[in-house]
Structures are given as C-alpha cells and as structure tokens.
N, C-alpha and C positions, 0 to 999 in steps of 0.2 A: 330813890331820893329825888325830890323836885329839883329842877335845874336852877331855879332862883336861889334855893337854900345852899346848893353846892357853891355857887359863885359868892354868896355872902360869906360862907365859911372860908373860902380862899382869900377874900379881901381882908377878913379879920386876921387870918394867919400872917399875911404879908405885912399888914399895918403894925402888928405887934412885934415882928421879928426882923424886919428888913434893916433896922439900924444896928443889929448885932454885928460884931466883927469876928473874924476868924482868928483864933488864938494860936494856931499852928505857925510858929515863926518861920518855918522853912517853906511856906506856901505864899504865893502872891496874894495880896489883898484883893478879894473879889470885887468886881464892879457891882453897883446896885442892881443893874438889870439882870446879871447872872444870879445874884442872890435871890432876886424876886422870882425868876423862873424856877430856881431850885426849891423855893418854899411852896410855890404853886404845885410843882411836881410832887413834892412830899405830901402835900395835903390830899391830892388825888390818890396817891399810893396808899396812904393810911385809910382813906375812904373805902378803898377796895379791900382792906384788911390784909395787905401784903407787907412782909418785911422786905428789906433790900435784897436779902439772899433769895427770897422766893420770887421777887419780881425780876431779877437780873436774867435768868434763863428764858423768861417769857419774851424779852426783847432782844435776846441773844447778845448780851453784853456781860462783862464781869461785874460782880458786886462792887468792886472798887471804883468802877466807872460810874455806877449809879450813885455811890456816895459822893464822888467828886462833883457830879452834876448837882446834886441836892445841896451841897455845901457852897455852890457857886464858884467852884474852882476850875470848872471845865465847861466850855461851850458845848451844848448838846448837838451832836451831828443830826443832820436832817432825817436820816433814816431812823435814828433813835427816836426822834420826836414822833414820827409817823407810827412807829410800833407802839410807843407809849400811849398815844392817842387811842389806838385800837384796843390795847389791853386794858387801859384804865377807863375807857368810855368817857373821855374828858370833854365831850361836847365842842371840840375845836378850840378849847381854851389854851391847851399846851401849844398847839400850832400857832395860835395868835401871839402868845407870850414869847415864843421863840423868835419871832420876827424882830423883836426889840432887844434881844439879848446880845450884848457885845462883850468883848474880852476885857480882861483886866488892864490897867494902864501900864503894866510892865512891858508891853509890846508897842513898838512904834506904830503910830496911827496908820501909816501907809501900808504896813505889813499885815494889819489885822484881817483884811478881806482874804488874803492868801492863807493866813493861819486858820481862818474859819473853813476854807475849802479843804485844808489838810485833814480836818476832822471827818470829811466825807470821802476821802481818797481811797481808791482800791489799788492804784498804782501811783508811785511818786518817784520821779527821776531828778537827780541833782548833780550838776557839774560845777565844780569850784576850782578856781585857779588862784585864789587869794588867801583863803583861810579854811580851816576844817569846818565843814557845815555845822550849823548850830545843833542839829539833831544828834551829832556824833561827838560833841565837845564834852570834855570833863569839866568839873567845876573849876579846877585849878587853871586849866587852859582858858576858860571863859573869863575867869577873874582877871587873868593877865591882860586880856583884851580890854575889859571894861576899865581897869586901872589906868590904861594908857589912852583912854578915849579923850578927845578934845572936842568941845570944851570939857573941862574936868567934871566928872560926876561926883556927887556927894556919896557918902557911905550908904545912905538909905536908898539912893537911886541905883547904886550898884547891886544892893541886895534884891531890890525889886526886879532888876534885869536878870539876875541869876535865878530867882524863883520862877520867873516867866519862862526862861529857857528850860529849866528842869521840868516844868509842867508840860511843855511841848514834847520833850523827849519821851514821855509816857506813850506816845503814839507807837513807838517801835514795839512795845510789849503789849499794849492794850488793843492794838489792831493787828493781830497775828495773820489775818487774811489779806492784809495790804502788802503789796510787793514794793519794797524800798530798794532802789539802786542808786549808789553814789559813785561818781567818778571824781577823783581828787588828784591834783598834780603832785607828783612825788616830792617836788621841792618844798611843798607846804610842810611836810613832816620833817624834812631835813633842815628846815629853818630853825628848829628847836625853840619855838616860841615859849618863853617862860623858863627856859633852861633845861638842863639834862633830866632832872627829876620829873618835871612836868611832862616832858616829852616821853620819858619812859612810861609814866602812868597813862599818857594818852594812847600810846601804842598798845599797851595791855588792854585798855578799854576797847580800842578798835578791834582787836583780835577777839575779845569776848563778845562784842555786839554782833560781829559777823558770823558767830556760831548760830545765831537765830536763823531759822529757815527762811524767813521773809526778808532778810537784810543781806544785800550784796555790796561789797566795796571793791572798786577797781582803781588801781593807781595808774596814772598816766606817767610813764617812765621819762626821766630827764633826757634819755637818749632819743626820745621822739621829738625831733627838732621842729616839726610842724604838724598841726592837727586841726580838727574841725572846730575847736573851741577857742580859737585865738581872739574872737570878738568879745569874749567875756563869759561870765557865769550863765548857766541855763537851769531853770527849774520848770518842770512839767508835772502835771498830775491829771489823773482820770477819776471822775466821781463815780458813785454807784449808779448814776444815770447814764454812764458812758460818755459824759461830756468832758472835753479836754480843755485845760487852761494852762497858761504859761505865766512866768513871773520873772522880772529882771529888776535888780536892785543896784542903785548907784550910791553916791556918797551920802546924801541926805534925802533920798527919795526912792520910791519903788513904783513899778508899773505892773498892774495886773493885765495880762494879755488874753483877750477873749476872741480876737479875730481868727477864724479857722485858717486863713491863709498864712498868717504869721506863726500860729501854732504849728502848722504843717512844716514850715521852714525850720523851726526849732527841733521838731521831731527828726527831720532829715539830718541835722547836724548832730543830734544826740545819738542817733543810730550809728553814725560814722565814728563818733567818739568811742562807743562801746567796742567797736571793732579795732580801734587803734590803741586802746588801753590794754593793760595786762589783764588776764583772766582773774576771776576772784581767787582761785587757788594760788596763782603766781603772785598775786598782790599780797596775800597772807604771807607767803614765803619771803617776799621782799621786806615786809614789815618785821618779820622775825629776825632777819639778818640785820636790819637797821637797829633794832633794839639791842641785839647782841654786840653791836659795835659801839654802843653808848658807854 
C-alpha cells in the first residue's frame, strides 16, 4: 500500500473520530493526544489485518493493554511504540505521534513526566513516610484523601482523580516483569485514615497485592527511631534502557531528578532503607497482626 494513501487513511480516521468521548464512567476522560495516537494505532493495526488479540503477543503485551492504548486511556510505553512500529510497518508515524501523546488531566501536571516514565520502568522503588503510595491505595482510602483536599475539590474533580489513580494501578498487573518495591512507615497504617473499615480493607488489599511475584512491601517499624529516609519520600525507577531517574514531591510541586549524582545519593539512601525495614515476610506478618487487632 502506498505511503501517501496510508497517511490519508489515518488522517480521515482521526478527523472523523477524535471528538468521540469514552462512555466508560470508571475511566478517566482521555486527552485528545492520547485518543489521536490510539486511533492512528488502530488504523495501522486494521491495515495489517490483525485483531487486538492477534496483535498483542507480537508486541509482547496483553490484549487489555492494546485496548487501553487504542481507546486513549493509557500512554503507550516507548518499547511498545518501537515494537508496534516494526510489527505494523508504520513508516515512523506511530513513533512521531507518540512524541505528542500526553496523559489525561486527572494527573497533576508536574507528575505526568514521572507517570510517563513509570510506563517504561523495569524497576520501581518507593519510600513513603506520609501516606500509602498511590499505586497501593484502595478507592476508599484514596477517596478519603481527596475529600479532605484543600482547596476543596468538586465531585467531578474527585472522580477524575480516582479514575487516574486506578488507571496507574494497572501497572502492577500489566507489567509483571517490572519489579516493584515499596517501603512504608508502619505509622501510616496505624493512623487508620478513613476509619477502621477503610483500614481493614486497605490491609486486605496490601496483603493481596503483595502476593504478586513482582511486588514487595516492607514496613519501617515504629521501633526504628532513626533511619535513612528521614529527609522525606524517595522514588526511583529504571527504564528498559537501564537509565535511572528519581522523583521527589512536595506540597504543590514535584521534581523529576535526572542528575546521576543525585540519583546515586537516593540509591544509597534507599539501599540503607531496605536493610533497616522489616523483610517482606515480616511485614506481611505485622500487617496481619494489625488487622487482627482492629
């Protein structure tokens, strides 16, 4: 098929459908750029005569991931784009379109670059001393946090935040080859944010999630009076290109850290934290005892 005709077909497809909205109420409203990429992707896949189920194993992703990308609900990971380019013989169009794809408005603007990198991560490390990390939160726990947010959020803003958070949490199951390690202060669970029922559900969720082979949770015991994370939360990730990045978040801002020297310092601190926290098995035991006491 001539290159010019292929591009014309893509342009017509995008022009006719980019204004369509996602009718799934539990999903975040996709951004126009993500919907556009999804439609371009779909056009090339259909051109190749492949269903989503047939295409997914060719790029080594789940059919649900392909569907999410084509519906504009998920940012395409860079490795996914490269594999799709090769499989679909897309003339570089997918690669070019991916450069302009940005996430839905449910995520804070300063967080989106980090969220984009999460899609490419083969290792992701998180230390939190304030709240349960977003990737591990239940809807009830997250809703409690958003209801208490100041300035006050509208109902629609809260729903958008919840949908965006749920969308990110798919990483835990849709990226089974990515190693996730979380270190969380014990007092965060003991605070019982949202009340007893919310905390009980949260602990059940943490116990279930940590049954996944690629997810580890370590609790920093309250009896540990000093540790390497007293300066605040730490997030680190490694991409498929073996590049390391860090991220630190404050009240109303976040900083993506690319300096190898600073990333090295965070690595040093995180390594120490892993040795100071309870082991994953001991952490599960502590969670089970905490739940039993509720």
